C-alpha positions as CSV (number, residue, x, y, z in Angstrom):
1,M,44.9,16.6,39.9
2,K,43.4,14.1,42.3
3,K,42.0,15.5,45.5
4,M,39.2,14.5,47.8
5,I,37.0,17.5,46.7
6,N,33.8,18.0,44.8
7,Q,33.4,21.4,43.0
8,V,36.4,23.7,43.3
9,D,34.2,26.6,44.2
10,N,32.7,24.7,47.2
11,V,35.9,23.5,48.8
12,V,36.0,25.9,51.7
13,K,32.2,25.9,52.3
14,E,32.1,22.1,52.5
15,Q,35.2,22.1,54.7
16,L,33.3,24.4,57.1
17,Q,30.2,22.2,57.0
18,G,32.4,19.3,58.0
19,I,33.9,21.3,60.9
20,A,30.4,22.2,62.1
21,K,29.4,18.5,62.1
22,A,32.6,17.3,63.7
23,H,32.8,20.0,66.4
24,P,29.3,21.0,67.7
25,E,31.1,23.0,70.4
26,L,31.9,25.6,67.7
27,E,29.6,27.9,65.9
28,V,30.2,28.0,62.2
29,S,28.8,30.7,59.9
30,L,28.8,30.2,56.1
31,D,27.7,33.7,55.1
32,P,30.0,35.4,55.9
33,M,32.4,32.6,56.7
34,Y,33.8,32.5,60.2
35,I,34.2,30.1,63.2
36,V,33.7,31.1,66.8
37,R,33.7,29.4,70.2
38,G,30.2,28.2,71.1
39,E,30.8,28.9,74.8
40,R,32.5,32.2,75.3
41,K,33.8,33.5,78.5
42,A,32.2,36.8,79.6
43,A,34.3,39.9,80.2
44,K,37.5,39.0,78.5
45,V,39.4,40.3,75.5
46,A,38.4,38.4,72.4
47,L,41.2,37.1,70.2
48,V,40.5,36.7,66.4
49,S,42.7,35.7,63.6
50,G,42.3,34.5,60.0
51,G,43.7,34.1,56.5
52,G,43.4,32.2,53.4
53,S,42.3,28.5,53.7
54,G,44.8,25.8,52.8
55,H,47.0,26.2,56.0
56,E,44.9,24.0,58.2
57,P,44.7,23.6,61.2
58,M,45.6,27.3,61.2
59,H,43.4,29.1,62.0
60,G,40.0,27.4,62.5
61,G,41.5,24.4,64.3
62,F,42.8,26.7,67.0
63,V,39.4,28.1,68.0
64,G,38.5,27.1,71.5
65,K,39.3,27.6,75.2
66,G,42.8,28.9,75.6
67,M,43.4,30.0,72.1
68,L,41.2,31.9,69.6
69,D,37.7,33.1,70.1
70,G,37.1,33.4,66.4
71,A,38.7,32.7,63.0
72,C,38.0,34.0,59.5
73,P,38.8,31.6,56.7
74,G,39.2,33.1,53.2
75,E,39.1,31.1,50.0
76,M,42.2,29.0,49.2
77,F,45.3,31.2,49.7
78,T,43.0,34.3,49.6
79,S,42.5,36.8,52.3
80,P,39.2,36.8,54.2
81,T,37.1,39.9,53.5
82,P,36.5,42.8,55.9
83,D,32.8,41.8,56.4
84,Q,33.9,38.4,57.7
85,M,36.3,40.0,60.2
86,Y,33.8,42.7,61.2
87,E,31.0,40.3,61.9
88,C,33.2,37.8,63.6
89,G,34.6,40.6,65.8
90,Q,31.0,41.7,66.7
91,K,30.1,38.1,67.5
92,V,32.9,37.5,70.0
93,D,33.2,40.9,71.6
94,A,32.4,40.5,75.3
95,G,32.8,44.2,76.2
96,E,36.6,44.1,76.8
97,G,37.7,44.6,73.2
98,V,38.9,42.5,70.3
99,L,42.5,41.8,69.3
100,F,43.1,40.9,65.7
101,L,46.2,38.8,65.1
102,V,47.3,39.4,61.5
103,K,49.9,37.5,59.4
104,N,51.8,40.0,57.2
105,Y,50.3,39.5,53.8
106,T,49.0,42.6,52.0
107,G,45.4,41.5,51.5
108,D,45.1,40.3,55.2
109,V,46.6,43.6,56.5
110,L,44.4,45.9,54.4
111,N,41.2,43.9,55.2
112,F,41.9,43.6,58.9
113,E,42.6,47.4,59.0
114,T,39.2,48.1,57.5
115,A,37.5,45.8,60.0
116,V,39.3,47.6,62.8
117,E,38.0,50.9,61.6
118,L,34.4,49.5,61.2
119,L,34.4,48.1,64.7
120,H,35.8,51.3,66.2
121,A,33.1,53.3,64.5
122,E,30.4,51.4,66.4
123,G,32.2,51.8,69.7
124,T,34.1,48.5,70.0
125,K,37.6,48.6,71.6
126,V,39.9,47.0,69.1
127,Q,43.6,46.5,68.3
128,A,45.5,44.6,65.6
129,T,49.0,43.1,65.9
130,L,51.1,42.1,62.9
131,I,53.2,38.9,62.8
132,D,56.1,39.1,60.4
133,D,58.5,36.3,61.4
134,D,59.7,34.8,58.1
135,V,63.4,35.6,57.9
136,A,63.8,34.4,54.3
137,V,62.9,37.5,52.4
138,K,62.2,41.2,53.1
139,D,59.6,41.5,50.4
140,S,57.7,38.9,48.5
141,L,55.0,38.4,45.9
142,Y,52.3,38.7,48.6
143,T,53.5,41.4,50.9
144,A,55.8,44.3,51.8
145,G,58.2,43.3,54.5
146,R,58.7,39.9,56.0
147,R,55.9,37.3,55.7
148,G,53.9,36.1,58.7
149,V,54.1,32.4,59.2
150,A,54.2,29.8,62.0
151,T,55.1,32.1,65.0
152,T,51.4,33.0,64.6
153,V,50.5,29.6,66.1
154,L,52.6,30.2,69.2
155,A,51.2,33.7,69.5
156,E,47.7,32.4,69.4
157,K,48.4,29.9,72.2
158,I,50.2,32.4,74.5
159,L,47.8,35.3,73.8
160,G,44.7,33.1,74.1
161,A,45.9,32.1,77.6
162,A,46.5,35.7,78.5
163,A,43.0,36.6,77.5
164,E,41.7,33.8,79.7
165,E,43.7,35.2,82.6
166,G,42.1,38.6,82.2
167,Y,44.7,40.7,80.5
168,D,43.2,43.9,79.3
169,L,43.5,45.0,75.6
170,D,46.5,47.2,76.1
171,R,48.4,44.6,78.1
172,I,47.6,41.8,75.7
173,S,48.5,43.9,72.6
174,G,51.8,44.8,74.3
175,L,52.5,41.1,74.8
176,A,51.6,40.4,71.2
177,K,54.2,43.0,70.1
178,K,56.8,41.3,72.2
179,I,56.1,37.9,70.6
180,A,56.2,39.5,67.1
181,N,59.7,40.8,67.8
182,R,60.9,37.5,69.3
183,G,59.7,34.9,66.7
184,R,61.8,33.8,63.7
185,S,60.8,31.2,61.1
186,L,62.1,29.8,57.8
187,G,60.6,27.2,55.5
188,V,61.9,24.8,52.8
189,A,60.0,23.0,50.1
190,L,61.0,19.7,48.5
191,S,58.0,19.8,46.2
192,A,55.2,22.3,45.5
193,C,51.5,22.3,46.6
194,T,48.6,22.1,44.3
195,V,45.8,24.7,44.7
196,P,42.5,23.2,43.6
197,A,41.6,26.2,41.4
198,A,44.9,25.9,39.6
199,G,44.8,22.2,39.2
200,K,48.6,21.9,38.9
201,P,51.7,22.4,41.2
202,S,52.4,26.1,42.0
203,F,56.0,25.6,40.9
204,E,58.3,22.9,39.6
205,L,61.4,21.5,41.3
206,D,63.5,18.7,39.8
207,E,64.6,15.8,42.0
208,K,67.9,17.5,42.9
209,E,66.4,20.9,43.9
210,I,64.7,22.5,46.9
211,E,63.1,25.9,47.4
212,F,65.0,27.4,50.3
213,G,63.0,30.0,52.2
214,V,59.7,29.1,50.6
215,G,56.5,31.0,51.6
216,I,53.4,29.2,52.8
217,H,51.6,30.0,49.5
218,G,54.5,28.6,47.5
219,E,56.2,32.0,47.0
220,P,59.9,31.9,46.2
221,G,62.4,32.1,48.9
222,I,66.0,33.0,49.1
223,E,67.0,30.7,46.2
224,R,66.7,27.3,44.5
225,R,69.4,25.1,46.1
226,A,70.7,21.7,45.4
227,F,69.2,18.9,47.5
228,T,71.7,17.5,50.0
229,D,70.6,15.7,53.1
230,G,68.4,16.4,56.2
231,D,71.2,17.6,58.5
232,T,72.7,19.9,55.9
233,I,69.4,21.5,55.1
234,T,68.5,21.9,58.7
235,G,71.8,23.5,59.5
236,D,71.4,25.9,56.6
237,M,67.9,26.8,57.9
238,M,69.2,27.4,61.4
239,N,72.0,29.6,60.2
240,E,69.4,31.9,58.7
241,I,67.2,31.8,61.8
242,L,70.1,32.5,64.2
243,D,71.4,35.4,62.1
244,N,71.2,38.3,64.7
245,Q,71.2,41.2,62.3
246,P,68.4,43.5,63.7
247,Y,65.3,43.8,61.5
248,E,63.8,47.2,61.9
249,R,60.5,48.1,60.3
250,T,57.6,50.6,60.6
251,V,54.3,49.0,61.8
252,R,50.9,50.7,61.8
253,R,49.2,50.5,65.1
254,W,45.6,51.5,65.9
255,H,45.0,53.9,68.8
256,N,41.5,53.7,70.2
257,D,41.7,57.1,72.0
258,S,42.5,59.0,68.8
259,G,40.7,56.7,66.4
260,E,43.5,56.7,64.0
261,W,46.5,54.6,62.8
262,Q,50.0,55.7,64.0
263,D,53.4,54.4,62.9
264,E,55.7,52.7,65.3
265,S,59.2,51.5,64.9
266,W,59.7,47.8,65.8
267,V,63.1,46.0,66.0
268,T,63.6,42.2,66.4
269,E,65.3,41.0,69.5
270,P,68.6,39.1,69.1
271,L,69.1,35.5,70.2
272,Q,72.2,34.9,72.4
273,A,73.7,32.6,74.9
274,G,71.5,32.1,77.9
275,D,68.2,32.6,76.0
276,R,65.3,30.2,76.3
277,V,63.1,29.3,73.3
278,I,60.1,27.3,72.1
279,V,60.9,25.4,69.0
280,L,58.2,24.5,66.4
281,V,59.1,22.1,63.7
282,N,56.1,22.4,61.4
283,N,54.9,20.1,58.6
284,L,54.1,22.1,55.4
285,G,51.7,19.4,54.4
286,A,53.3,16.2,53.1
287,T,56.3,15.5,55.3
288,P,56.3,12.4,57.4
289,Q,56.4,12.9,61.2
290,S,59.6,10.8,61.3
291,E,61.4,13.3,59.2
292,L,60.2,16.2,61.4
293,Y,61.7,14.4,64.4
294,M,65.0,14.0,62.6
295,V,65.0,17.7,61.9
296,Y,64.2,18.5,65.6
297,R,67.1,16.3,66.6
298,K,69.5,18.4,64.5
299,V,67.9,21.7,65.8
300,A,68.6,20.6,69.4
301,E,72.2,19.6,68.5
302,I,72.8,23.1,67.0
303,L,71.3,25.0,70.0
304,E,73.0,23.1,72.8
305,P,76.6,24.4,72.3
306,L,75.2,27.9,71.8
307,N,73.7,27.7,75.4
308,I,70.2,28.4,74.0
309,T,67.8,26.2,76.0
310,I,64.8,24.6,74.4
311,E,62.0,25.0,77.0
312,R,59.1,23.6,75.0
313,N,58.6,22.1,71.5
314,L,55.8,21.4,69.0
315,I,56.5,19.0,66.2
316,G,53.7,18.3,63.6
317,S,51.2,19.9,61.3
318,Y,50.2,23.4,62.6
319,C,50.7,25.9,59.7
320,T,50.5,23.9,56.5
321,S,50.5,24.7,52.8
322,L,48.0,22.2,51.4
323,D,50.0,19.2,50.1
324,M,53.4,20.8,50.0
325,Q,56.3,18.5,50.9
326,G,58.5,20.5,53.1
327,L,58.8,22.0,56.6
328,S,59.4,25.1,58.6
329,I,61.4,25.8,61.8
330,T,60.3,28.5,64.2
331,L,62.2,29.7,67.3
332,L,60.4,32.0,69.7
333,K,62.5,33.6,72.5
334,V,60.5,33.3,75.7
335,D,60.5,34.4,79.4
336,D,58.7,33.2,82.5
337,E,55.5,35.0,81.7
338,M,55.3,33.6,78.2
339,L,56.1,30.1,79.3
340,S,53.5,30.2,82.1
341,L,50.9,31.2,79.6
342,Y,52.0,28.7,77.0
343,D,51.6,25.9,79.6
344,M,48.0,26.9,80.5
345,P,45.2,24.5,79.5
346,V,43.9,24.6,75.9
347,N,41.1,22.8,74.2
348,T,40.6,23.2,70.5
349,P,40.1,20.8,67.6
350,A,43.8,20.8,66.8
351,V,45.5,21.5,70.1
352,R,44.5,20.1,73.5
353,W,46.4,19.8,76.8
354,G,45.8,20.4,80.5
355,C,42.0,19.9,80.2
């Protein structure tokens, strides 16, 4: 294993130290580990996310005006702990409440739920919304239900703008639910990533194989498939994403008034002619930008005859998996409200426009 690291146990700590030096506008805590905006707007809902490190720039690279108020990085591919989430939530709360945005992985879900309860116990208004957009598998090695992946990036942008605009906690959590039911993603790996602590690739593929529907930690997808060519793989990915079978699941939602979790039934919204979408073609770590644009070209060709309009696009590295060679495609069905919020100014280490 050749990586630009020192001691395996210090990888995340030294990464955070580098972020602190490179971005003095952010506040970085090493114990417990979290990143927050240095200049925080008073009297707004605070948006916090987090997860295992190794997916950079998600989430620390999205802390700043117009996106996250705080991010909690765990160790590599390991959930952050409840004390990280709790102290980060305390730090960013401006009196209007805290919304946790949680990717659906079992450790993340359990630890964020604990942090919700701790913050509520001290009188903080708090809510948590689950993102479970990966259409590849219903259950995986890391979670029950669909995995949470790159729709999280688009959610952080739209919800961050909503918070800047003064949405209250109930309104912003309602918008988060809508995004969760409108986002769909799928990933493909051409080669595995190498986690520093393991020192070897997380799985093996021969030269004629791909992992179709891979998770962002290298979890298995739908199946191992023969490698063909870019257009064929993209077409197969889009077939899975455009499948309009409804996905119904039970989601636990926190109710501040009663101080307890309650089950809600959520169902994904279909994609059909006349819909508008944001498309994210995301590098999983080691895919050249030129190849991402070739994939986007095919995505646009597929959507055009279906009368599904691409309103905005993001093409690049946003939700990675260390050095994995591969990519994911995300479609988020949008309306005028969501587009207006998406277009609002943002200024973070990884995303900046309109400033």
